All heavy atoms as an XYZ file, in Angstrom:
802
protein
N      24.690      5.474    -31.142
C      24.411      4.220    -30.414
C      23.753      3.275    -31.357
O      22.830      3.635    -32.173
C      23.389      4.560    -29.249
C      23.266      3.413    -28.316
S      22.249      3.800    -26.863
C      23.511      4.499    -25.792
N      24.082      2.035    -31.364
C      23.562      1.016    -32.236
C      22.183      0.593    -31.750
O      21.942      0.648    -30.501
C      24.510     -0.148    -32.292
C      25.833      0.289    -32.944
C      26.742     -0.871    -33.236
N      26.559     -2.019    -32.361
C      27.500     -2.912    -32.054
N      28.664     -2.739    -32.437
N      27.195     -3.980    -31.293
N      21.284      0.193    -32.557
C      19.942     -0.274    -32.162
C      19.978     -1.322    -31.069
O      19.151     -1.327    -30.134
C      19.292     -0.742    -33.477
C      19.989     -0.032    -34.541
C      21.413      0.146    -34.074
N      20.922     -2.289    -31.185
C      20.937     -3.343    -30.227
C      21.329     -2.826    -28.882
O      20.753     -3.258    -27.863
C      21.961     -4.428    -30.726
C      22.223     -5.548    -29.671
N      21.221     -6.454    -29.390
C      23.271     -5.794    -28.853
C      21.712     -7.241    -28.481
N      22.918     -6.875    -28.089
N      22.278     -1.916    -28.819
C      22.739     -1.329    -27.544
C      21.576     -0.555    -26.886
O      21.389     -0.597    -25.688
C      23.880     -0.305    -27.786
O      24.937     -0.996    -28.389
N      20.734      0.104    -27.791
C      19.603      0.911    -27.203
C      18.655     -0.051    -26.584
O      18.029      0.212    -25.473
C      18.990      1.711    -28.310
C      17.824      2.612    -27.936
C      18.222      3.573    -26.826
C      17.272      3.329    -29.126
N      18.358     -1.161    -27.257
C      17.362     -2.089    -26.756
C      17.834     -2.717    -25.415
O      17.081     -2.991    -24.476
C      16.966     -3.244    -27.758
O      18.089     -3.983    -27.997
N      19.177     -2.963    -25.306
C      19.667     -3.556    -24.065
C      19.563     -2.455    -22.919
O      19.203     -2.828    -21.803
C      21.130     -3.968    -24.244
C      21.790     -4.270    -22.914
C      21.245     -5.174    -25.230
N      19.840     -1.260    -23.260
C      19.713     -0.195    -22.270
C      18.287     -0.012    -21.819
O      18.025      0.070    -20.612
C      20.237      1.151    -22.883
C      20.070      2.346    -21.956
C      20.963      2.213    -20.739
C      20.448      3.581    -22.749
N      17.308     -0.042    -22.694
C      15.904      0.103    -22.343
C      15.479     -1.084    -21.580
O      14.762     -0.941    -20.531
C      14.994      0.227    -23.602
C      13.579      0.147    -23.282
C      15.301      1.547    -24.340
N      15.851     -2.299    -21.882
C      15.465     -3.503    -21.178
C      16.059     -3.467    -19.722
O      15.391     -3.770    -18.791
C      15.994     -4.751    -21.823
N      17.279     -2.970    -19.587
C      17.903     -2.791    -18.237
C      17.126     -1.811    -17.431
O      16.944     -2.019    -16.233
N      16.774     -0.705    -17.927
C      15.966      0.309    -17.302
C      14.600     -0.200    -16.816
O      14.156      0.129    -15.737
C      15.827      1.608    -18.117
C      17.164      2.289    -18.301
S      17.080      3.715    -19.452
C      16.056      4.835    -18.556
N      13.963     -0.925    -17.706
C      12.665     -1.501    -17.375
C      12.788     -2.517    -16.234
O      11.943     -2.579    -15.361
C      11.998     -2.139    -18.609
C      11.530     -1.171    -19.682
C      10.978     -1.932    -20.871
C      10.405     -0.245    -19.123
N      13.842     -3.300    -16.280
C      14.076     -4.298    -15.191
C      14.278     -3.536    -13.877
O      13.785     -3.953    -12.865
N      15.052     -2.465    -13.895
C      15.326     -1.701    -12.643
C      14.001     -1.123    -12.161
O      13.749     -1.144    -10.955
C      16.368     -0.595    -12.950
C      16.615      0.357    -11.781
C      17.254     -0.438    -10.643
C      17.550      1.448    -12.223
N      13.235     -0.557    -13.078
C      11.887      0.082    -12.661
C      10.989     -0.929    -12.043
O      10.361     -0.653    -11.064
C      11.325      0.747    -13.847
N      10.948     -2.141    -12.619
C      10.067     -3.171    -12.033
C      10.552     -3.676    -10.740
O       9.730     -3.913     -9.841
C       9.855     -4.339    -13.032
O      11.070     -5.030    -13.182
N      11.822     -3.788    -10.519
C      12.341     -4.230     -9.219
C      12.133     -3.163     -8.173
O      11.911     -3.374     -7.028
C      13.796     -4.638     -9.317
O      14.612     -3.558     -9.727
N      12.178     -1.855     -8.516
C      11.930     -0.791     -7.612
C      10.464     -0.774     -7.239
O      10.068     -0.548     -6.060
C      12.333      0.603     -8.198
C      13.781      0.847     -8.307
C      14.003      2.179     -9.043
C      14.503      0.796     -6.934
N       9.573     -1.036     -8.195
C       8.149     -1.122     -7.910
C       7.846     -2.253     -6.924
O       6.946     -2.140     -6.042
C       7.296     -1.235     -9.187
N       8.495     -3.381     -7.069
C       8.255     -4.480     -6.215
C       8.738     -4.221     -4.778
O       8.126     -4.592     -3.800
C       8.923     -5.748     -6.740
C       8.192     -6.259     -8.012
C       8.989     -6.873     -5.711
C       8.946     -7.310     -8.777
N       9.855     -3.432     -4.724
C      10.426     -3.120     -3.424
C       9.850     -1.893     -2.757
O      10.253     -1.539     -1.738
C      11.906     -2.906     -3.613
N       8.798     -1.301     -3.437
C       8.205     -0.069     -2.870
C       7.615     -0.386     -1.457
O       6.995     -1.447     -1.243
C       7.126      0.382     -3.836
N       7.797      0.485     -0.535
C       7.289      0.302      0.798
C       5.727      0.332      0.770
O       5.111      0.882     -0.104
C       7.809      1.426      1.630
C       8.114      2.505      0.599
C       8.475      1.774     -0.693
N       5.088     -0.369      1.724
C       3.628     -0.311      1.799
C       3.257      1.120      2.226
O       4.036      1.855      2.783
C       3.170     -1.329      2.888
O       3.700     -1.063      4.099
N       1.964      1.425      2.051
C       1.616      2.747      2.283
C       1.488      2.963      3.837
O       1.251      1.969      4.578
C       0.347      3.078      1.626
C      -0.835      2.167      1.838
C      -1.944      2.410      0.852
N      -2.940      1.423      0.999
C      -4.191      1.590      0.865
N      -4.631      2.806      0.465
N      -5.018      0.685      0.964
N       1.707      4.199      4.235
C       1.744      4.508      5.681
C       0.378      4.568      6.332
O      -0.309      5.611      6.322
C       2.437      5.827      5.752
C       2.136      6.462      4.433
C       2.017      5.399      3.424
N      -0.088      3.471      6.806
C      -1.389      3.457      7.541
C      -1.052      3.390      9.017
O      -0.296      2.519      9.396
C      -2.245      2.185      7.149
C      -2.599      2.219      5.639
C      -3.538      2.149      7.943
C      -3.309      1.024      5.116
N      -1.539      4.268      9.834
C      -1.158      4.312     11.240
C      -1.518      2.932     11.904
O      -2.564      2.382     11.622
C      -1.985      5.443     11.849
C      -2.322      6.339     10.702
C      -2.419      5.398      9.458
N      -0.710      2.524     12.880
C      -0.970      1.298     13.593
C      -2.284      1.272     14.331
O      -2.823      0.192     14.533
C       0.238      1.024     14.558
C       1.459      0.613     13.855
O       1.446      0.312     12.600
O       2.516      0.595     14.465
N      -2.717      2.457     14.764
C      -3.958      2.459     15.578
C      -5.223      2.576     14.712
O      -6.328      2.568     15.248
C      -3.972      3.580     16.590
C      -3.677      4.947     15.972
O      -3.248      5.072     14.875
O      -4.006      5.951     16.673
N      -5.076      2.553     13.387
C      -6.245      2.468     12.490
C      -6.871      1.073     12.602
O      -6.184      0.089     12.359
C      -5.853      2.762     11.045
N      -8.173      1.051     12.950
C      -8.843     -0.251     13.121
C      -9.239     -0.822     11.781
O      -9.569     -0.134     10.856
C     -10.088     -0.165     14.115
C      -9.632      0.254     15.486
C     -11.037      0.874     13.537
N      -9.280     -2.234     11.697
C      -9.726     -2.913     10.516
C     -11.223     -3.200     10.688
O     -11.627     -3.622     11.744
C      -8.931     -4.185     10.314
C      -9.234     -4.793      8.981
C      -8.522     -6.218      8.853
C      -7.035     -6.159      8.801
N      -6.466     -7.455      8.487
N     -11.936     -2.986      9.564
C     -13.420     -3.266      9.657
C     -13.984     -3.497      8.206
O     -13.305     -3.066      7.237
C     -14.142     -2.102     10.268
N     -15.099     -4.086      8.170
C     -15.944     -4.080      6.903
C     -16.732     -2.816      6.940
O     -17.536     -2.579      7.930
C     -16.785     -5.313      6.837
C     -16.079     -6.620      6.608
C     -15.870     -6.839      5.176
C     -15.305     -8.273      5.024
N     -14.887     -8.432      3.623
N     -16.633     -2.012      5.922
C     -17.309     -0.745      5.896
C     -18.205     -0.703      4.603
O     -17.718     -1.080      3.573
C     -16.425      0.400      5.970
N     -19.403     -0.158      4.807
C     -20.277     -0.057      3.653
C     -20.571      1.398      3.407
O     -20.990      2.142      4.317
C     -21.595     -0.790      4.009
O     -22.521     -0.656      2.886
N     -20.340      1.831      2.187
C     -20.567      3.177      1.747
C     -21.895      3.177      0.970
O     -21.858      2.790     -0.218
C     -19.413      3.704      0.972
C     -18.187      3.773      1.663
C     -17.245      2.654      1.703
C     -17.781      4.930      2.304
C     -16.058      2.690      2.407
C     -16.580      5.011      3.024
C     -15.694      3.884      3.041
N     -22.995      3.558      1.551
C     -24.281      3.536      0.858
C     -24.892      4.880      0.658
O     -25.740      5.079     -0.215
C     -25.239      2.593      1.535
O     -25.445      3.014      2.877
N     -24.463      5.832      1.449
C     -24.928      7.232      1.297
C     -23.798      8.179      1.635
O     -22.985      7.916      2.502
C     -26.164      7.478      2.179
C     -25.880      7.393      3.698
C     -27.206      7.542      4.457
N     -27.027      7.351      5.870
C     -26.847      8.345      6.749
N     -26.969      9.610      6.350
N     -26.623      8.047      8.009
N     -23.793      9.322      0.886
C     -22.745     10.330      1.157
C     -22.783     10.836      2.592
O     -23.878     10.991      3.211
C     -23.071     11.394      0.175
C     -23.856     10.820     -0.896
C     -24.663      9.722     -0.155
N     -21.615     10.992      3.203
C     -21.494     11.559      4.506
C     -21.574     10.571      5.618
O     -21.477     10.937      6.777
N     -21.708      9.237      5.290
C     -21.703      8.273      6.352
C     -21.147      6.961      5.917
O     -21.040      6.646      4.699
C     -23.175      8.013      6.773
N     -20.726      6.230      6.885
C     -20.104      4.877      6.672
C     -20.821      3.889      7.590
O     -20.953      4.239      8.719
C     -18.560      4.851      6.943
C     -18.005      3.490      6.801
C     -17.850      5.856      6.092
N     -21.205      2.805      7.086
C     -21.901      1.752      7.987
C     -20.906      0.735      8.377
O     -20.317      0.109      7.507
C     -23.050      1.152      7.261
C     -23.922      0.350      8.262
C     -25.266     -0.096      7.633
O     -25.953      0.743      7.027
O     -25.555     -1.253      7.750
N     -20.712      0.559      9.715
C     -19.779     -0.441     10.191
C     -20.493     -1.260     11.285
O     -21.061     -0.687     12.221
C     -18.584      0.213     10.826
C     -17.653     -0.851     11.472
C     -17.810      1.074      9.812
N     -20.632     -2.565     11.103
C     -21.323     -3.471     12.035
C     -22.729     -3.036     12.328
O     -23.229     -2.971     13.418
C     -20.564     -3.577     13.347
C     -19.235     -4.242     13.219
C     -18.554     -4.488     14.519
C     -17.189     -5.045     14.371
N     -16.433     -5.240     15.570
N     -23.434     -2.545     11.275
C     -24.825     -2.048     11.446
C     -25.018     -0.717     11.904
O     -26.128     -0.209     12.011
N     -23.982     -0.051     12.313
C     -24.051      1.359     12.905
C     -23.589      2.365     11.783
O     -22.540      2.133     11.174
C     -23.217      1.536     14.137
N     -24.356      3.403     11.623
C     -23.981      4.507     10.743
C     -23.062      5.458     11.457
O     -23.411      6.027     12.498
C     -25.242      5.163     10.170
N     -21.959      5.625     10.928
C     -20.939      6.592     11.456
C     -20.792      7.760     10.482
O     -20.604      7.571      9.279
C     -19.554      5.933     11.661
C     -19.522      4.707     12.567
C     -18.146      4.048     12.524
C     -19.901      5.040     13.975
N     -20.824      8.955     10.970
C     -20.715     10.094     10.153
C     -19.272     10.269      9.735
O     -18.411     10.059     10.532
C     -21.254     11.354     10.842
C     -22.738     11.359     11.094
C     -23.117     12.663     11.934
C     -23.582     11.325      9.887
N     -19.073     10.849      8.565
C     -17.792     11.208      8.141
C     -17.498     12.669      8.712
O     -18.337     13.545      8.784
C     -17.631     11.374      6.618
C     -17.743     10.048      5.897
C     -17.741     10.270      4.342
C     -16.571      9.131      6.207
N     -16.282     12.908      9.177
C     -15.935     14.210      9.651
C     -15.784     15.243      8.563
O     -15.571     14.851      7.460
C     -14.613     14.144     10.475
O     -13.500     13.960      9.546
N     -15.933     16.514      8.904
C     -15.612     17.531      7.930
C     -14.138     17.348      7.465
O     -13.291     17.213      8.373
C     -15.895     18.857      8.615
C     -16.702     18.522      9.778
C     -16.315     17.052     10.176
N     -13.941     17.289      6.270
C     -12.472     17.046      5.809
C     -12.022     15.618      5.830
O     -10.849     15.313      5.716
N     -12.961     14.653      5.977
C     -12.571     13.244      5.988
C     -11.889     12.852      4.689
O     -12.269     13.361      3.612
C     -13.785     12.342      6.197
N     -10.957     11.946      4.765
C     -10.260     11.444      3.574
C     -10.546      9.949      3.438
O     -10.356      9.214      4.438
C      -8.801     11.695      3.679
C      -8.325     13.078      3.468
C      -6.796     13.159      3.437
O      -6.101     12.150      3.563
N      -6.302     14.423      3.240
N     -10.849      9.583      2.254
C     -10.987      8.125      1.912
C      -9.933      7.844      0.853
O      -9.936      8.595     -0.203
C     -12.389      7.819      1.382
C     -13.409      8.116      2.458
C     -12.509      6.344      1.002
C     -14.852      8.064      1.962
N      -9.112      6.859      1.081
C      -8.047      6.525      0.173
C      -8.334      5.136     -0.511
O      -8.568      4.196      0.260
C      -6.722      6.591      0.799
C      -6.309      7.919      1.190
C      -4.823      8.088      1.639
N      -4.474      9.465      1.884
C      -3.924     10.284      0.938
N      -3.733      9.886     -0.270
N      -3.641     11.528      1.244
N      -8.230      5.073     -1.814
C      -8.421      3.806     -2.446
C      -7.169      2.876     -2.347
O      -6.229      3.206     -1.696
C      -8.872      3.987     -3.900
C      -7.847      4.627     -4.798
O      -6.642      4.725     -4.432
O      -8.176      4.927     -5.956
N      -7.274      1.732     -3.016
C      -6.153      0.802     -2.909
C      -4.879      1.303     -3.509
O      -3.844      0.781     -3.235
C      -6.534     -0.470     -3.608
O      -6.956     -0.279     -4.917
C      -7.693     -1.243     -2.871
N      -4.929      2.288     -4.440
C      -3.738      2.943     -4.970
C      -3.314      4.169     -4.185
O      -2.545      4.939     -4.623
C      -3.977      3.331     -6.466
N      -3.924      4.360     -2.982
C      -3.645      5.473     -2.095
C      -4.096      6.852     -2.685
O      -3.563      7.852     -2.176
C      -2.182      5.482     -1.671
C      -2.018      6.023     -0.269
O      -2.834      5.674      0.636
N      -1.002      6.697     -0.023
N      -5.049      6.870     -3.628
C      -5.590      8.108     -4.110
C      -6.752      8.509     -3.309
O      -7.540      7.688     -2.826
C      -6.005      7.921     -5.551
C      -4.863      7.578     -6.509
C      -5.421      7.349     -7.899
N      -6.245      6.096     -7.780
C      -6.417      5.245     -8.756
N      -5.749      5.412     -9.858
N      -7.219      4.125     -8.589
N      -6.962      9.800     -3.072
C      -8.103     10.284     -2.378
C      -9.332     10.174     -3.253
O      -9.281     10.553     -4.350
C      -7.905     11.731     -1.918
C      -6.751     11.761     -0.849
C      -9.159     12.295     -1.287
C      -6.353     13.187     -0.386
N     -10.421      9.641     -2.633
C     -11.698      9.391     -3.352
C     -12.674     10.266     -2.696
O     -12.739     10.282     -1.397
C     -12.098      7.917     -3.253
C     -13.385      7.729     -3.970
C     -11.025      7.011     -3.863
N     -13.506     11.027     -3.429
C     -14.578     11.820     -2.799
C     -15.677     10.829     -2.211
O     -16.053      9.838     -2.851
C     -15.165     12.703     -3.848
C     -14.284     13.724     -4.417
C     -15.013     14.434     -5.603
C     -13.848     14.754     -3.344
N     -16.168     11.167     -1.021
C     -17.129     10.343     -0.406
C     -18.337     10.148     -1.314
O     -19.017      9.051     -1.262
C     -17.482     11.065      0.910
C     -16.308     11.865      1.162
C     -15.681     12.235     -0.150
N     -18.737     11.085     -2.092
C     -19.928     11.006     -2.930
C     -19.651     10.087     -4.122
O     -20.631      9.681     -4.836
C     -20.319     12.328     -3.447
O     -19.233     12.984     -4.208
N     -18.433      9.642     -4.370
C     -18.076      8.773     -5.541
C     -17.801      7.331     -5.140
O     -17.213      6.577     -5.967
C     -16.903      9.379     -6.217
C     -17.234     10.594     -7.001
N     -17.304     11.882     -6.477
C     -17.556     10.798     -8.330
C     -17.674     12.730     -7.338
N     -17.804     12.113     -8.499
N     -18.101      6.973     -3.880
C     -17.768      5.605     -3.488
C     -19.082      4.912     -3.026
O     -19.812      5.479     -2.331
C     -16.661      5.551     -2.440
C     -16.205      4.201     -2.160
C     -17.093      6.303     -1.185
C     -14.924      4.102     -1.419
N     -19.229      3.678     -3.496
C     -20.379      2.887     -3.150
C     -19.833      1.414     -2.904
O     -18.950      1.023     -3.554
C     -21.441      2.891     -4.181
C     -22.139      4.203     -4.459
C     -23.179      4.536     -3.327
N     -23.705      5.777     -3.416
C     -23.280      6.859     -2.802
N     -22.261      6.841     -2.068
N     -23.910      8.049     -3.023
N     -20.575      0.697     -2.052
C     -20.223     -0.712     -1.877
C     -19.608     -0.966     -0.579
O     -19.500     -0.100      0.304
N     -19.271     -2.277     -0.338
C     -18.658     -2.706      0.961
C     -17.186     -3.023      0.688
O     -16.860     -3.667     -0.292
C     -19.355     -3.919      1.440
C     -18.919     -4.383      2.825
C     -19.666     -5.520      3.397
O     -19.327     -6.676      3.002
O     -20.550     -5.259      4.165
N     -16.380     -2.653      1.603
C     -14.936     -2.835      1.510
C     -14.317     -3.170      2.897
O     -14.925     -2.797      3.876
C     -14.227     -1.510      1.039
C     -14.662     -1.021     -0.306
C     -15.759     -0.095     -0.340
C     -14.123     -1.456     -1.447
C     -16.185      0.401     -1.588
C     -14.591     -0.982     -2.704
C     -15.602     -0.081     -2.726
O     -16.027      0.428     -3.919
N     -13.259     -3.898      2.828
C     -12.354     -4.024      4.044
C     -11.539     -2.795      4.154
O     -10.834     -2.477      3.165
C     -11.615     -5.341      3.962
O     -12.498     -6.466      3.865
C     -10.786     -5.512      5.313
N     -11.559     -2.126      5.251
C     -10.912     -0.869      5.460
C     -10.099     -0.818      6.711
O     -10.334     -1.671      7.614
C     -11.743      0.322      5.421
C     -12.599      0.467      4.160
C     -12.785      0.333      6.578
N      -9.229      0.061      6.845
C      -8.682      0.518      8.143
C      -9.105      2.015      8.249
O      -9.073      2.726      7.280
C      -7.140      0.372      8.188
C      -6.777     -1.050      8.011
C      -5.732     -1.721      8.840
N      -5.124     -0.947      9.895
C      -3.797     -0.866      9.990
N      -2.948     -1.418      9.153
N      -3.261     -0.216     11.022
N      -9.489      2.394      9.479
C      -9.948      3.750      9.629
C      -9.578      4.289     11.028
O      -9.412      3.571     11.938
C     -11.460      3.765      9.416
C     -12.265      2.987     10.364
S     -14.000      3.080      9.831
C     -14.740      2.347     11.271
N      -9.585      5.588     11.023
C      -9.360      6.369     12.230
C     -10.595      7.212     12.482
O     -11.111      7.841     11.563
C      -8.137      7.274     12.092
C      -6.751      6.607     11.996
C      -5.646      7.663     11.717
C      -6.434      5.892     13.352
N     -10.932      7.365     13.791
C     -11.992      8.253     14.175
C     -11.364      9.510     14.739
O     -10.294      9.515     15.292
C     -12.864      7.617     15.209
C     -13.532      6.270     14.827
C     -14.409      5.683     15.973
C     -14.352      6.447     13.535
N     -12.102     10.644     14.697
C     -11.595     11.914     15.354
C     -12.126     11.914     16.809
O     -12.766     10.915     17.317
C     -12.025     13.073     14.558
C     -13.546     13.376     14.534
O     -14.314     12.646     15.232
O     -13.927     14.237     13.811
N     -11.832     12.995     17.542
C     -12.200     13.053     18.891
C     -13.742     13.075     19.163
O     -14.183     12.727     20.331
C     -11.620     14.300     19.562
C     -10.092     14.186     19.616
O      -9.525     13.111     19.703
N      -9.445     15.347     19.638
N     -14.491     13.399     18.159
C     -15.971     13.390     18.354
C     -16.612     12.089     17.887
O     -17.851     11.993     17.830
C     -16.590     14.607     17.640
O     -16.401     14.449     16.229
N     -15.750     11.085     17.457
C     -16.311      9.826     17.032
C     -16.739      9.747     15.568
O     -17.346      8.735     15.169
N     -16.392     10.719     14.799
C     -16.641     10.724     13.431
C     -15.498     10.099     12.639
O     -14.325     10.193     13.061
C     -16.903     12.104     12.869
C     -18.169     12.744     13.466
C     -18.478     14.110     12.927
O     -17.524     14.875     12.577
N     -19.723     14.464     12.810
N     -15.730      9.462     11.505
C     -14.675      8.859     10.768
C     -13.918      9.938     10.039
O     -14.456     10.712      9.345
C     -15.348      7.851      9.704
C     -14.297      7.263      8.768
C     -16.153      6.772     10.425
N     -12.600      9.916     10.281
C     -11.717     10.984      9.782
C     -10.846     10.525      8.676
O     -10.583     11.316      7.732
C     -10.933     11.555     10.991
C     -10.135     12.739     10.629
N     -10.658     13.955     10.227
C      -8.758     13.029     10.695
C      -9.810     14.863     10.009
N      -8.652     14.371     10.255
N     -10.327      9.323      8.744
C      -9.444      8.803      7.671
C      -9.859      7.332      7.441
O     -10.128      6.555      8.323
C      -8.008      8.749      8.134
C      -7.402     10.170      8.354
C      -7.155     10.879      7.016
N      -6.492     12.117      7.172
C      -7.145     13.282      7.209
N      -8.434     13.370      7.104
N      -6.462     14.426      7.402
N      -9.922      6.956      6.086
C     -10.262      5.595      5.687
C      -9.268      5.150      4.636
O      -9.007      5.908      3.699
C     -11.683      5.549      5.148
C     -12.018      4.118      4.662
C     -12.715      6.001      6.139
N      -8.724      3.975      4.744
C      -7.861      3.358      3.721
C      -8.594      2.088      3.248
O      -8.822      1.176      4.082
C      -6.480      3.023      4.310
C      -5.694      4.158      4.631
C      -4.785      4.828      3.891
C      -5.676      4.904      5.921
N      -4.170      5.877      4.553
C      -4.696      5.920      5.825
C      -6.423      4.746      7.075
C      -4.467      6.798      6.822
C      -6.138      5.606      8.151
C      -5.244      6.566      8.021
N      -8.971      2.072      2.024
C      -9.527      0.866      1.454
C      -8.363     -0.137      1.174
O      -7.439      0.248      0.518
C     -10.324      1.163      0.193
C     -11.535      2.068      0.491
C     -10.807     -0.169     -0.528
C     -12.238      2.565     -0.767
N      -8.475     -1.268      1.757
C      -7.401     -2.231      1.715
C      -7.366     -3.125      0.402
O      -8.379     -3.507     -0.033
C      -7.382     -3.115      2.957
C      -7.413     -2.482      4.305
C      -7.474     -3.552      5.379
C      -6.202     -1.590      4.451
N      -6.091     -3.352     -0.040
C      -5.913     -4.393     -1.117
C      -6.175     -5.739     -0.480
O      -6.175     -5.912      0.749
C      -4.507     -4.316     -1.606
O      -3.590     -4.669     -0.595
C      -4.155     -2.907     -2.167
N      -6.389     -6.777     -1.294
C      -6.570     -8.078     -0.723
C      -5.342     -8.524      0.123
O      -5.562     -9.163      1.144
C      -6.716     -9.002     -1.975
C      -7.251     -8.051     -3.019
C      -6.656     -6.743     -2.721
N      -4.105     -8.112     -0.238
C      -2.960     -8.429      0.562
C      -2.953     -7.768      1.881
O      -2.628     -8.305      2.915
C      -1.702     -8.113     -0.229
C      -1.439     -8.922     -1.475
C      -2.294     -8.405     -2.748
O      -2.778     -7.247     -2.684
O      -2.518     -9.266     -3.623
N      -3.340     -6.494      1.871
C      -3.371     -5.649      3.135
C      -4.444     -6.267      4.033
O      -4.323     -6.292      5.300
C      -3.704     -4.184      2.839
C      -2.478     -3.493      2.202
C      -2.836     -2.144      1.736
O      -4.048     -1.861      1.337
O      -1.948     -1.272      1.686
N      -5.600     -6.675      3.442
C      -6.674     -7.166      4.233
C      -6.356     -8.535      4.881
O      -6.776     -8.852      6.026
C      -7.953     -7.365      3.374
N      -5.525     -9.323      4.229
C      -5.073    -10.613      4.801
C      -4.024    -10.526      5.745
O      -3.865    -11.367      6.582
C      -4.708    -11.551      3.629
N      -3.343     -9.394      5.802
C      -2.118     -9.271      6.684
C      -2.671     -9.074      8.152
O      -3.695     -8.435      8.378
C      -1.313     -7.992      6.306
N      -1.904     -9.554      9.094
C      -2.314     -9.354     10.469
C      -2.223     -7.890     10.906
O      -1.398     -7.144     10.345
C      -1.294    -10.227     11.269
C      -0.151    -10.408     10.393
C      -0.678    -10.324      9.010
N      -2.993     -7.507     11.835
C      -2.947     -6.105     12.353
C      -1.569     -5.876     13.044
O      -1.072     -6.844     13.699
C      -4.060     -5.851     13.369
C      -5.376     -5.747     12.715
S      -5.589     -4.247     11.785
C      -5.492     -2.977     12.992
N      -1.044     -4.720     12.935
C       0.271     -4.476     13.601
C       0.096     -4.523     15.107
O      -1.017     -4.256     15.673
C       0.554     -2.995     13.238
C      -0.459     -2.564     12.307
C      -1.538     -3.608     12.207
N       1.152     -4.939     15.778
C       1.101     -4.985     17.250
C       1.220     -3.625     17.825
O       2.078     -2.804     17.300
C       2.203     -5.935     17.714
C       2.058     -7.286     17.287
C       2.807     -8.331     17.973
C       2.738     -9.568     17.296
N       2.115    -10.647     17.968
N       0.506     -3.271     18.828
C       0.630     -1.915     19.357
C       1.480     -1.974     20.640
O       1.641     -2.853     21.367
C      -0.777     -1.467     19.822
C      -1.703     -1.233     18.647
C      -2.997     -0.738     19.116
N      -3.951     -0.925     18.018
C      -5.190     -0.530     18.015
N      -5.630      0.129     19.134
N      -6.031     -0.694     17.081
């Protein structure tokens, strides 16, 4: 294969990869997950509207890249969507990207 042909092939593959990344679906956040400003100031709890909510055993916090973050490794205030479990503890949290935060809530 000639060097020019190889560079054309690589450029085509990179173009395809970037268009696939742009077309990637948004992450699956359940429609009933509520949007809120949440403050993570101490492990095991989330503060929402001045109220401290406990994290459930096995709670998951996902960052803007949809990676699971340990509750002990997150600090600060974020716009999130979250689900509570049957006992009122925070069970799932998705930290929103600026685009997700600006998007309207799904209709139920």
